[in-house]
N, CA, C and O atoms as a GROMACS GRO file, in nm:
protein
  444
    1MET      N    1  -3.380  -0.488  -0.160
    1MET     CA    2  -3.322  -0.627  -0.169
    1MET      C    3  -3.140  -0.587  -0.171
    1MET      O    4  -3.065  -0.505  -0.225
    2LEU      N    5  -3.129  -0.711  -0.069
    2LEU     CA    6  -2.963  -0.680  -0.078
    2LEU      C    7  -2.911  -0.765  -0.197
    2LEU      O    8  -2.965  -0.854  -0.264
    3ASN      N    9  -2.760  -0.695  -0.201
    3ASN     CA   10  -2.741  -0.768  -0.321
    3ASN      C   11  -2.590  -0.833  -0.287
    3ASN      O   12  -2.504  -0.804  -0.203
    4GLY      N   13  -2.600  -0.939  -0.397
    4GLY     CA   14  -2.430  -1.003  -0.423
    4GLY      C   15  -2.494  -1.148  -0.525
    4GLY      O   16  -2.597  -1.184  -0.581
    5LEU      N   17  -2.370  -1.186  -0.504
    5LEU     CA   18  -2.334  -1.348  -0.607
    5LEU      C   19  -2.399  -1.442  -0.489
    5LEU      O   20  -2.380  -1.470  -0.371
    6ASN      N   21  -2.523  -1.485  -0.639
    6ASN     CA   22  -2.553  -1.628  -0.552
    6ASN      C   23  -2.461  -1.737  -0.610
    6ASN      O   24  -2.443  -1.744  -0.732
    7THR      N   25  -2.406  -1.817  -0.530
    7THR     CA   26  -2.341  -1.921  -0.502
    7THR      C   27  -2.395  -2.013  -0.546
    7THR      O   28  -2.323  -2.107  -0.577
    8GLY      N   29  -2.545  -2.027  -0.570
    8GLY     CA   30  -2.618  -2.168  -0.628
    8GLY      C   31  -2.670  -2.259  -0.521
    8GLY      O   32  -2.736  -2.356  -0.556
    9SER      N   33  -2.648  -2.239  -0.396
    9SER     CA   34  -2.635  -2.320  -0.280
    9SER      C   35  -2.742  -2.189  -0.150
    9SER      O   36  -2.705  -2.092  -0.084
   10ASP      N   37  -2.907  -2.274  -0.170
   10ASP     CA   38  -3.016  -2.152  -0.146
   10ASP      C   39  -3.053  -2.225   0.045
   10ASP      O   40  -3.138  -2.196   0.130
   11ASP      N   41  -2.970  -2.298   0.040
   11ASP     CA   42  -2.980  -2.390   0.196
   11ASP      C   43  -2.974  -2.340   0.292
   11ASP      O   44  -3.066  -2.342   0.374
   12LEU      N   45  -2.849  -2.274   0.310
   12LEU     CA   46  -2.809  -2.168   0.440
   12LEU      C   47  -2.963  -1.992   0.396
   12LEU      O   48  -3.001  -1.916   0.484
   13SER      N   49  -2.997  -1.987   0.286
   13SER     CA   50  -3.029  -1.893   0.290
   13SER      C   51  -3.109  -1.903   0.371
   13SER      O   52  -3.103  -1.840   0.477
   14GLU      N   53  -3.252  -2.024   0.325
   14GLU     CA   54  -3.406  -2.036   0.360
   14GLU      C   55  -3.390  -1.999   0.539
   14GLU      O   56  -3.492  -1.935   0.562
   15PRO      N   57  -3.327  -2.007   0.642
   15PRO     CA   58  -3.377  -2.042   0.769
   15PRO      C   59  -3.388  -1.811   0.796
   15PRO      O   60  -3.454  -1.720   0.845
   16ARG      N   61  -3.308  -1.832   0.746
   16ARG     CA   62  -3.218  -1.616   0.723
   16ARG      C   63  -3.355  -1.606   0.656
   16ARG      O   64  -3.446  -1.602   0.739
   17ARG      N   65  -3.397  -1.599   0.520
   17ARG     CA   66  -3.493  -1.582   0.428
   17ARG      C   67  -3.675  -1.533   0.563
   17ARG      O   68  -3.745  -1.436   0.593
   18ALA      N   69  -3.664  -1.677   0.593
   18ALA     CA   70  -3.812  -1.695   0.679
   18ALA      C   71  -3.818  -1.596   0.795
   18ALA      O   72  -3.910  -1.533   0.846
   19ASN      N   73  -3.617  -1.612   0.834
   19ASN     CA   74  -3.647  -1.476   0.967
   19ASN      C   75  -3.642  -1.390   0.946
   19ASN      O   76  -3.692  -1.328   1.040
   20THR      N   77  -3.587  -1.282   0.820
   20THR     CA   78  -3.557  -1.119   0.767
   20THR      C   79  -3.728  -1.053   0.689
   20THR      O   80  -3.787  -1.076   0.584
   21PRO      N   81  -3.760  -0.949   0.829
   21PRO     CA   82  -3.840  -0.928   0.837
   21PRO      C   83  -3.858  -0.846   0.654
   21PRO      O   84  -3.766  -0.766   0.637
   22LEU      N   85  -3.963  -0.856   0.519
   22LEU     CA   86  -3.974  -0.730   0.414
   22LEU      C   87  -3.995  -0.584   0.454
   22LEU      O   88  -4.033  -0.490   0.386
   23SER      N   89  -3.958  -0.590   0.594
   23SER     CA   90  -3.934  -0.426   0.522
   23SER      C   91  -3.763  -0.401   0.573
   23SER      O   92  -3.720  -0.286   0.577
   24PHE      N   93  -3.677  -0.518   0.609
   24PHE     CA   94  -3.572  -0.474   0.584
   24PHE      C   95  -3.490  -0.522   0.425
   24PHE      O   96  -3.396  -0.462   0.372
   25ALA      N   97  -3.548  -0.624   0.385
   25ALA     CA   98  -3.532  -0.713   0.277
   25ALA      C   99  -3.555  -0.803   0.187
   25ALA      O  100  -3.494  -0.902   0.228
   26ASP      N  101  -3.594  -0.822   0.114
   26ASP     CA  102  -3.694  -0.872   0.060
   26ASP      C  103  -3.601  -1.009  -0.013
   26ASP      O  104  -3.653  -1.082  -0.097
   27ASP      N  105  -3.493  -1.024   0.024
   27ASP     CA  106  -3.394  -1.123  -0.075
   27ASP      C  107  -3.242  -1.102   0.063
   27ASP      O  108  -3.171  -1.011   0.104
   28VAL      N  109  -3.260  -1.263   0.091
   28VAL     CA  110  -3.093  -1.284   0.091
   28VAL      C  111  -3.017  -1.365   0.046
   28VAL      O  112  -3.044  -1.472  -0.007
   29VAL      N  113  -2.920  -1.320   0.063
   29VAL     CA  114  -2.765  -1.390  -0.045
   29VAL      C  115  -2.632  -1.441  -0.004
   29VAL      O  116  -2.533  -1.369   0.009
   30LEU      N  117  -2.634  -1.598   0.021
   30LEU     CA  118  -2.525  -1.541   0.075
   30LEU      C  119  -2.390  -1.602  -0.031
   30LEU      O  120  -2.390  -1.695  -0.113
   31ILE      N  121  -2.266  -1.495   0.015
   31ILE     CA  122  -2.150  -1.480  -0.062
   31ILE      C  123  -2.059  -1.527   0.017
   31ILE      O  124  -2.060  -1.471   0.127
   32THR      N  125  -1.979  -1.609   0.005
   32THR     CA  126  -1.850  -1.654   0.070
   32THR      C  127  -1.690  -1.623   0.005
   32THR      O  128  -1.702  -1.635  -0.117
   33ASP      N  129  -1.616  -1.606   0.022
   33ASP     CA  130  -1.511  -1.623  -0.031
   33ASP      C  131  -1.484  -1.629  -0.166
   33ASP      O  132  -1.440  -1.544  -0.245
   34ARG      N  133  -1.527  -1.779  -0.182
   34ARG     CA  134  -1.526  -1.819  -0.299
   34ARG      C  135  -1.607  -1.738  -0.458
   34ARG      O  136  -1.586  -1.744  -0.579
   35SER      N  137  -1.723  -1.650  -0.350
   35SER     CA  138  -1.841  -1.512  -0.444
   35SER      C  139  -1.729  -1.482  -0.504
   35SER      O  140  -1.739  -1.515  -0.622
   36LEU      N  141  -1.621  -1.434  -0.480
   36LEU     CA  142  -1.530  -1.229  -0.498
   36LEU      C  143  -1.423  -1.320  -0.498
   36LEU      O  144  -1.389  -1.412  -0.423
   37SER      N  145  -1.361  -1.250  -0.645
   37SER     CA  146  -1.180  -1.241  -0.614
   37SER      C  147  -1.112  -1.161  -0.525
   37SER      O  148  -1.180  -1.079  -0.464
   38PRO      N  149  -0.974  -1.167  -0.498
   38PRO     CA  150  -0.911  -1.070  -0.464
   38PRO      C  151  -0.900  -0.973  -0.393
   38PRO      O  152  -0.892  -0.928  -0.279
   39ALA      N  153  -0.901  -0.945  -0.563
   39ALA     CA  154  -0.926  -0.749  -0.555
   39ALA      C  155  -1.097  -0.688  -0.548
   39ALA      O  156  -1.138  -0.574  -0.526
   40ASP      N  157  -1.177  -0.828  -0.578
   40ASP     CA  158  -1.297  -0.753  -0.510
   40ASP      C  159  -1.272  -0.732  -0.324
   40ASP      O  160  -1.303  -0.630  -0.262
   41VAL      N  161  -1.221  -0.837  -0.274
   41VAL     CA  162  -1.244  -0.906  -0.142
   41VAL      C  163  -1.181  -0.721  -0.061
   41VAL      O  164  -1.225  -0.650   0.030
   42ARG      N  165  -1.062  -0.709  -0.158
   42ARG     CA  166  -0.925  -0.654  -0.088
   42ARG      C  167  -1.043  -0.503  -0.127
   42ARG      O  168  -1.029  -0.455  -0.015
   43ASN      N  169  -1.113  -0.431  -0.177
   43ASN     CA  170  -1.138  -0.305  -0.249
   43ASN      C  171  -1.299  -0.302  -0.156
   43ASN      O  172  -1.357  -0.197  -0.133
   44ALA      N  173  -1.354  -0.447  -0.109
   44ALA     CA  174  -1.463  -0.454  -0.022
   44ALA      C  175  -1.435  -0.405   0.175
   44ALA      O  176  -1.510  -0.364   0.264
   45HIS      N  177  -1.318  -0.433   0.168
   45HIS     CA  178  -1.209  -0.433   0.288
   45HIS      C  179  -1.208  -0.239   0.314
   45HIS      O  180  -1.236  -0.181   0.419
   46LYS      N  181  -1.168  -0.178   0.186
   46LYS     CA  182  -1.129  -0.072   0.188
   46LYS      C  183  -1.245  -0.014   0.204
   46LYS      O  184  -1.273   0.036   0.312
   47LEU      N  185  -1.343  -0.012   0.083
   47LEU     CA  186  -1.442   0.069   0.146
   47LEU      C  187  -1.488   0.062   0.240
   47LEU      O  188  -1.505   0.177   0.279
   48HIS      N  189  -1.540  -0.037   0.342
   48HIS     CA  190  -1.602  -0.051   0.422
   48HIS      C  191  -1.502   0.042   0.583
   48HIS      O  192  -1.552   0.052   0.695
   49GLU      N  193  -1.374   0.090   0.548
   49GLU     CA  194  -1.278   0.152   0.646
   49GLU      C  195  -1.339   0.264   0.618
   49GLU      O  196  -1.378   0.330   0.714
   50PHE      N  197  -1.368   0.326   0.449
   50PHE     CA  198  -1.349   0.449   0.391
   50PHE      C  199  -1.451   0.502   0.434
   50PHE      O  200  -1.449   0.617   0.478
   51ARG      N  201  -1.567   0.421   0.431
   51ARG     CA  202  -1.706   0.457   0.493
   51ARG      C  203  -1.789   0.493   0.630
   51ARG      O  204  -1.905   0.533   0.641
   52ARG      N  205  -1.632   0.450   0.794
   52ARG     CA  206  -1.666   0.425   0.861
   52ARG      C  207  -1.647   0.610   0.935
   52ARG      O  208  -1.689   0.683   1.025
   53HIS      N  209  -1.530   0.606   0.793
   53HIS     CA  210  -1.453   0.737   0.898
   53HIS      C  211  -1.538   0.852   0.744
   53HIS      O  212  -1.476   0.867   0.639
   54PRO      N  213  -1.654   0.906   0.763
   54PRO     CA  214  -1.679   0.971   0.629
   54PRO      C  215  -1.624   1.109   0.679
   54PRO      O  216  -1.614   1.140   0.798
   55ASP      N  217  -1.573   1.232   0.512
   55ASP     CA  218  -1.494   1.282   0.467
   55ASP      C  219  -1.586   1.374   0.388
   55ASP      O  220  -1.564   1.402   0.271
   56PRO      N  221  -1.705   1.426   0.468
   56PRO     CA  222  -1.838   1.523   0.328
   56PRO      C  223  -1.697   1.615   0.236
   56PRO      O  224  -1.648   1.609   0.123
   57GLU      N  225  -1.677   1.693   0.355
   57GLU     CA  226  -1.564   1.819   0.282
   57GLU      C  227  -1.503   1.734   0.120
   57GLU      O  228  -1.565   1.748   0.015
   58ALA      N  229  -1.373   1.648   0.132
   58ALA     CA  230  -1.371   1.541   0.043
   58ALA      C  231  -1.510   1.485  -0.087
   58ALA      O  232  -1.540   1.495  -0.206
   59ASP      N  233  -1.538   1.450  -0.012
   59ASP     CA  234  -1.628   1.375  -0.148
   59ASP      C  235  -1.663   1.411  -0.216
   59ASP      O  236  -1.699   1.360  -0.322
   60ALA      N  237  -1.668   1.629  -0.140
   60ALA     CA  238  -1.781   1.718  -0.231
   60ALA      C  239  -1.716   1.749  -0.348
   60ALA      O  240  -1.737   1.744  -0.469
   61SER      N  241  -1.609   1.790  -0.255
   61SER     CA  242  -1.425   1.802  -0.368
   61SER      C  243  -1.392   1.750  -0.468
   61SER      O  244  -1.345   1.821  -0.558
   62ILE      N  245  -1.408   1.585  -0.489
   62ILE     CA  246  -1.366   1.536  -0.545
   62ILE      C  247  -1.510   1.489  -0.698
   62ILE      O  248  -1.514   1.443  -0.813
   63SER      N  249  -1.610   1.548  -0.578
   63SER     CA  250  -1.793   1.491  -0.658
   63SER      C  251  -1.754   1.678  -0.792
   63SER      O  252  -1.748   1.673  -0.914
   64VAL      N  253  -1.738   1.809  -0.704
   64VAL     CA  254  -1.701   1.854  -0.800
   64VAL      C  255  -1.575   1.900  -0.964
   64VAL      O  256  -1.567   1.962  -1.070
   65LEU      N  257  -1.493   1.797  -0.853
   65LEU     CA  258  -1.420   1.770  -0.988
   65LEU      C  259  -1.447   1.738  -1.105
   65LEU      O  260  -1.417   1.789  -1.213
   66LEU      N  261  -1.530   1.615  -1.064
   66LEU     CA  262  -1.530   1.540  -1.118
   66LEU      C  263  -1.645   1.537  -1.207
   66LEU      O  264  -1.664   1.428  -1.261
   67GLU      N  265  -1.757   1.667  -1.247
   67GLU     CA  266  -1.793   1.755  -1.252
   67GLU      C  267  -1.822   1.823  -1.360
   67GLU      O  268  -1.913   1.808  -1.442
   68THR      N  269  -1.693   1.935  -1.348
   68THR     CA  270  -1.617   2.026  -1.452
   68THR      C  271  -1.488   1.991  -1.513
   68THR      O  272  -1.411   2.065  -1.573
   69LEU      N  273  -1.470   1.808  -1.475
   69LEU     CA  274  -1.361   1.768  -1.641
   69LEU      C  275  -1.450   1.681  -1.726
   69LEU      O  276  -1.526   1.595  -1.683
   70GLY      N  277  -1.434   1.707  -1.829
   70GLY     CA  278  -1.500   1.672  -1.958
   70GLY      C  279  -1.440   1.563  -2.031
   70GLY      O  280  -1.469   1.523  -2.144
   71PHE      N  281  -1.310   1.499  -1.917
   71PHE     CA  282  -1.195   1.362  -2.003
   71PHE      C  283  -1.223   1.309  -1.892
   71PHE      O  284  -1.261   1.351  -1.783
   72GLU      N  285  -1.187   1.167  -1.953
   72GLU     CA  286  -1.158   1.025  -1.826
   72GLU      C  287  -0.985   1.079  -1.782
   72GLU      O  288  -0.902   1.144  -1.845
   73THR      N  289  -0.985   1.017  -1.649
   73THR     CA  290  -0.894   1.062  -1.580
   73THR      C  291  -0.889   0.966  -1.492
   73THR      O  292  -0.976   0.878  -1.493
   74THR      N  293  -0.792   0.966  -1.404
   74THR     CA  294  -0.687   0.833  -1.289
   74THR      C  295  -0.744   0.890  -1.205
   74THR      O  296  -0.771   1.008  -1.181
   75VAL      N  297  -0.764   0.785  -1.156
   75VAL     CA  298  -0.735   0.808  -0.884
   75VAL      C  299  -0.656   0.943  -0.930
   75VAL      O  300  -0.676   1.064  -0.939
   76ALA      N  301  -0.522   0.816  -0.962
   76ALA     CA  302  -0.424   0.944  -0.890
   76ALA      C  303  -0.446   1.043  -0.955
   76ALA      O  304  -0.357   1.109  -0.902
   77ASN      N  305  -0.509   1.144  -1.058
   77ASN     CA  306  -0.487   1.230  -1.174
   77ASN      C  307  -0.579   1.341  -1.066
   77ASN      O  308  -0.557   1.462  -1.064
   78LEU      N  309  -0.684   1.273  -0.981
   78LEU     CA  310  -0.792   1.344  -0.913
   78LEU      C  311  -0.703   1.425  -0.837
   78LEU      O  312  -0.668   1.543  -0.842
   79VAL      N  313  -0.668   1.297  -0.742
   79VAL     CA  314  -0.674   1.312  -0.618
   79VAL      C  315  -0.519   1.432  -0.596
   79VAL      O  316  -0.505   1.500  -0.494
   80ALA      N  317  -0.418   1.433  -0.713
   80ALA     CA  318  -0.334   1.519  -0.710
   80ALA      C  319  -0.362   1.636  -0.720
   80ALA      O  320  -0.294   1.722  -0.664
   81VAL      N  321  -0.484   1.670  -0.808
   81VAL     CA  322  -0.541   1.780  -0.846
   81VAL      C  323  -0.596   1.835  -0.797
   81VAL      O  324  -0.594   1.958  -0.808
   82SER      N  325  -0.722   1.730  -0.666
   82SER     CA  326  -0.749   1.779  -0.520
   82SER      C  327  -0.693   1.875  -0.434
   82SER      O  328  -0.752   1.961  -0.368
   83GLY      N  329  -0.519   1.842  -0.445
   83GLY     CA  330  -0.477   1.855  -0.362
   83GLY      C  331  -0.480   1.815  -0.177
   83GLY      O  332  -0.452   1.884  -0.079
   84LEU      N  333  -0.533   1.646  -0.195
   84LEU     CA  334  -0.601   1.588  -0.063
   84LEU      C  335  -0.556   1.497  -0.013
   84LEU      O  336  -0.582   1.456   0.100
   85GLU      N  337  -0.474   1.446  -0.099
   85GLU     CA  338  -0.366   1.312  -0.056
   85GLU      C  339  -0.456   1.234  -0.017
   85GLU      O  340  -0.550   1.208  -0.092
   86GLY      N  341  -0.445   1.175   0.124
   86GLY     CA  342  -0.540   1.108   0.097
   86GLY      C  343  -0.712   1.046   0.116
   86GLY      O  344  -0.785   0.952   0.083
   87ARG      N  345  -0.708   1.180   0.196
   87ARG     CA  346  -0.813   1.210   0.186
   87ARG      C  347  -0.923   1.162   0.082
   87ARG      O  348  -1.020   1.089   0.097
   88GLY      N  349  -0.849   1.264  -0.084
   88GLY     CA  350  -0.873   1.237  -0.154
   88GLY      C  351  -0.850   1.090  -0.236
   88GLY      O  352  -0.913   1.089  -0.341
   89PHE      N  353  -0.794   1.001  -0.216
   89PHE     CA  354  -0.809   0.901  -0.218
   89PHE      C  355  -0.834   0.806  -0.156
   89PHE      O  356  -0.801   0.692  -0.192
   90ARG      N  357  -0.910   0.840  -0.029
   90ARG     CA  358  -1.061   0.793  -0.037
   90ARG      C  359  -1.209   0.868  -0.078
   90ARG      O  360  -1.306   0.795  -0.100
   91ALA      N  361  -1.223   1.012  -0.087
   91ALA     CA  362  -1.314   1.016  -0.108
   91ALA      C  363  -1.331   0.960  -0.294
   91ALA      O  364  -1.440   0.949  -0.350
   92VAL      N  365  -1.208   0.934  -0.356
   92VAL     CA  366  -1.247   0.948  -0.490
   92VAL      C  367  -1.295   0.759  -0.491
   92VAL      O  368  -1.370   0.694  -0.564
   93PHE      N  369  -1.247   0.738  -0.426
   93PHE     CA  370  -1.286   0.529  -0.384
   93PHE      C  371  -1.447   0.549  -0.346
   93PHE      O  372  -1.538   0.495  -0.410
   94ARG      N  373  -1.468   0.645  -0.219
   94ARG     CA  374  -1.624   0.641  -0.193
   94ARG      C  375  -1.707   0.706  -0.298
   94ARG      O  376  -1.829   0.689  -0.308
   95VAL      N  377  -1.645   0.772  -0.364
   95VAL     CA  378  -1.705   0.846  -0.485
   95VAL      C  379  -1.793   0.756  -0.606
   95VAL      O  380  -1.912   0.763  -0.638
   96VAL      N  381  -1.685   0.672  -0.657
   96VAL     CA  382  -1.687   0.578  -0.707
   96VAL      C  383  -1.723   0.463  -0.721
   96VAL      O  384  -1.775   0.426  -0.826
   97TYR      N  385  -1.692   0.335  -0.558
   97TYR     CA  386  -1.879   0.354  -0.547
   97TYR      C  387  -2.010   0.386  -0.513
   97TYR      O  388  -2.098   0.301  -0.528
   98ASP      N  389  -2.038   0.502  -0.468
   98ASP     CA  390  -2.138   0.604  -0.480
   98ASP      C  391  -2.176   0.576  -0.613
   98ASP      O  392  -2.297   0.577  -0.595
   99GLY      N  393  -2.164   0.554  -0.724
   99GLY     CA  394  -2.150   0.533  -0.833
   99GLY      C  395  -2.176   0.705  -0.919
   99GLY      O  396  -2.247   0.744  -1.012
  100GLN      N  397  -2.102   0.750  -0.853
  100GLN     CA  398  -2.084   0.912  -0.964
  100GLN      C  399  -2.036   0.897  -1.022
  100GLN      O  400  -2.063   0.951  -1.130
  101ALA      N  401  -1.882   0.785  -1.012
  101ALA     CA  402  -1.761   0.787  -1.157
  101ALA      C  403  -1.729   0.667  -1.144
  101ALA      O  404  -1.714   0.597  -1.043
  102ARG      N  405  -1.714   0.634  -1.316
  102ARG     CA  406  -1.686   0.483  -1.367
  102ARG      C  407  -1.577   0.454  -1.338
  102ARG      O  408  -1.476   0.524  -1.343
  103ASP      N  409  -1.588   0.343  -1.304
  103ASP     CA  410  -1.395   0.276  -1.268
  103ASP      C  411  -1.381   0.156  -1.388
  103ASP      O  412  -1.445   0.051  -1.396
  104ARG      N  413  -1.275   0.208  -1.481
  104ARG     CA  414  -1.297   0.151  -1.613
  104ARG      C  415  -1.147   0.090  -1.644
  104ARG      O  416  -1.036   0.143  -1.650
  105PRO      N  417  -1.209  -0.093  -1.664
  105PRO     CA  418  -1.019  -0.137  -1.634
  105PRO      C  419  -0.918  -0.091  -1.680
  105PRO      O  420  -0.940   0.026  -1.711
  106ARG      N  421  -0.862  -0.108  -1.692
  106ARG     CA  422  -0.723   0.005  -1.749
  106ARG      C  423  -0.720  -0.192  -1.915
  106ARG      O  424  -0.748  -0.310  -1.941
  107SER      N  425  -0.655  -0.046  -1.961
  107SER     CA  426  -0.647  -0.089  -2.140
  107SER      C  427  -0.505  -0.187  -2.183
  107SER      O  428  -0.423  -0.120  -2.244
  108ARG      N  429  -0.475  -0.294  -2.166
  108ARG     CA  430  -0.318  -0.335  -2.144
  108ARG      C  431  -0.271  -0.293  -2.302
  108ARG      O  432  -0.338  -0.288  -2.406
  109CYS      N  433  -0.176  -0.275  -2.286
  109CYS     CA  434  -0.073  -0.155  -2.398
  109CYS      C  435  -0.031  -0.297  -2.499
  109CYS      O  436   0.015  -0.401  -2.451
  110PRO      N  437  -0.056  -0.276  -2.635
  110PRO     CA  438   0.050  -0.356  -2.672
  110PRO      C  439   0.175  -0.386  -2.715
  110PRO      O  440   0.218  -0.320  -2.810
  111VAL      N  441   0.255  -0.483  -2.660
  111VAL     CA  442   0.376  -0.451  -2.674
  111VAL      C  443   0.496  -0.515  -2.832
  111VAL      O  444   0.613  -0.479  -2.839
   0.00000   0.00000   0.00000
Protein backbone atom coordinates (compact mmCIF):
# COMPACT_ATOMS: atom_id res chain seq x y z
CA MET A 1 0.00 0.00 0.00
CA LEU A 2 1.25 3.49 -0.76
CA ASN A 3 1.06 5.50 2.43
CA GLY A 4 -0.05 9.09 2.73
CA LEU A 5 -2.72 11.37 4.03
CA ASN A 6 -6.09 11.27 2.36
CA THR A 7 -7.36 14.71 1.42
CA GLY A 8 -10.89 13.43 1.28
CA SER A 9 -11.15 13.83 -2.47
CA ASP A 10 -10.90 10.54 -4.31
CA ASP A 11 -12.04 11.98 -7.65
CA LEU A 12 -8.48 12.15 -9.01
CA SER A 13 -7.47 8.85 -7.41
CA GLU A 14 -10.04 6.65 -9.18
CA PRO A 15 -8.41 6.69 -12.66
CA ARG A 16 -5.00 6.04 -11.09
CA ARG A 17 -6.41 3.27 -8.91
CA ALA A 18 -7.98 1.61 -11.93
CA ASN A 19 -4.69 1.73 -13.88
CA THR A 20 -2.41 0.60 -11.05
CA PRO A 21 -1.71 -3.13 -10.98
CA LEU A 22 -2.27 -4.74 -7.58
CA SER A 23 1.24 -6.19 -7.81
CA PHE A 24 2.53 -2.59 -7.50
CA ALA A 25 0.13 -1.13 -4.94
CA ASP A 26 -3.22 -1.97 -3.47
CA ASP A 27 -4.25 1.67 -3.07
CA VAL A 28 -3.40 5.14 -4.30
CA VAL A 29 -3.76 8.25 -2.16
CA LEU A 30 -3.47 11.79 -3.47
CA ILE A 31 -1.22 14.02 -1.36
CA THR A 32 -1.10 17.75 -1.97
CA ASP A 33 0.89 20.57 -0.40
CA ARG A 34 -2.09 21.19 1.88
CA SER A 35 -1.83 17.64 3.28
CA LEU A 36 1.51 18.26 5.01
CA SER A 37 3.09 20.86 7.25
CA PRO A 38 6.04 22.89 5.93
CA ALA A 39 8.36 20.93 8.28
CA ASP A 40 7.08 17.62 6.87
CA VAL A 41 7.70 18.87 3.33
CA ARG A 42 11.27 19.96 4.19
CA ASN A 43 11.96 16.63 5.88
CA ALA A 44 10.59 14.73 2.89
CA HIS A 45 12.89 16.68 0.56
CA LYS A 46 15.88 16.00 2.82
CA LEU A 47 15.05 12.31 3.13
CA HIS A 48 14.67 12.00 -0.64
CA GLU A 49 18.04 13.66 -1.21
CA PHE A 50 19.79 11.67 1.54
CA ARG A 51 18.44 8.37 0.19
CA ARG A 52 19.65 9.24 -3.32
CA HIS A 53 23.21 9.05 -1.94
CA PRO A 54 23.33 5.98 0.33
CA ASP A 55 26.20 5.62 2.80
CA PRO A 56 25.96 2.11 4.27
CA GLU A 57 29.11 2.61 6.35
CA ALA A 58 27.75 5.73 8.07
CA ASP A 59 24.30 4.17 8.53
CA ALA A 60 25.86 1.07 10.12
CA SER A 61 28.00 3.23 12.42
CA ILE A 62 24.97 5.20 13.64
CA SER A 63 22.94 1.98 14.06
CA VAL A 64 25.68 0.49 16.26
CA LEU A 65 25.81 3.68 18.33
CA LEU A 66 22.06 3.57 18.85
CA GLU A 67 22.18 -0.09 19.89
CA THR A 68 24.91 0.56 22.47
CA LEU A 69 23.34 3.70 23.95
CA GLY A 70 21.06 2.99 26.84
CA PHE A 71 19.50 6.43 26.98
CA GLU A 72 17.81 9.12 24.92
CA THR A 73 20.06 11.46 23.03
CA THR A 74 19.91 14.17 20.40
CA VAL A 75 20.75 14.10 16.72
CA ALA A 76 23.57 16.55 17.39
CA ASN A 77 25.03 14.28 20.08
CA LEU A 78 24.88 11.20 17.84
CA VAL A 79 26.61 13.10 15.04
CA ALA A 80 29.31 14.38 17.42
CA VAL A 81 29.95 10.96 19.00
CA SER A 82 30.08 9.28 15.59
CA GLY A 83 32.72 11.71 14.33
CA LEU A 84 31.06 11.53 10.92
CA GLU A 85 29.98 15.18 10.71
CA GLY A 86 27.69 15.69 7.67
CA ARG A 87 27.71 11.99 6.83
CA GLY A 88 26.59 11.32 10.39
CA PHE A 89 23.71 13.79 10.17
CA ARG A 90 22.45 12.23 6.95
CA ALA A 91 22.82 8.74 8.46
CA VAL A 92 20.88 9.70 11.61
CA PHE A 93 18.14 11.16 9.41
CA ARG A 94 17.90 7.96 7.35
CA VAL A 95 17.99 5.74 10.46
CA VAL A 96 15.19 7.71 12.13
CA TYR A 97 12.99 7.48 9.03
CA ASP A 98 13.82 3.77 8.62
CA GLY A 99 12.33 3.20 12.07
CA GLN A 100 15.53 2.29 13.93
CA ALA A 101 15.16 5.30 16.23
CA ARG A 102 12.22 7.32 17.39
CA ASP A 103 11.98 11.03 16.85
CA ARG A 104 10.54 12.67 19.92
CA PRO A 105 9.20 16.22 19.87
CA ARG A 106 11.08 18.67 22.04
CA SER A 107 9.35 19.43 25.28
CA ARG A 108 8.91 23.07 26.08
CA CYS A 109 10.88 24.44 28.96
CA PRO A 110 8.67 26.25 31.46
CA VAL A 111 9.60 29.90 31.75
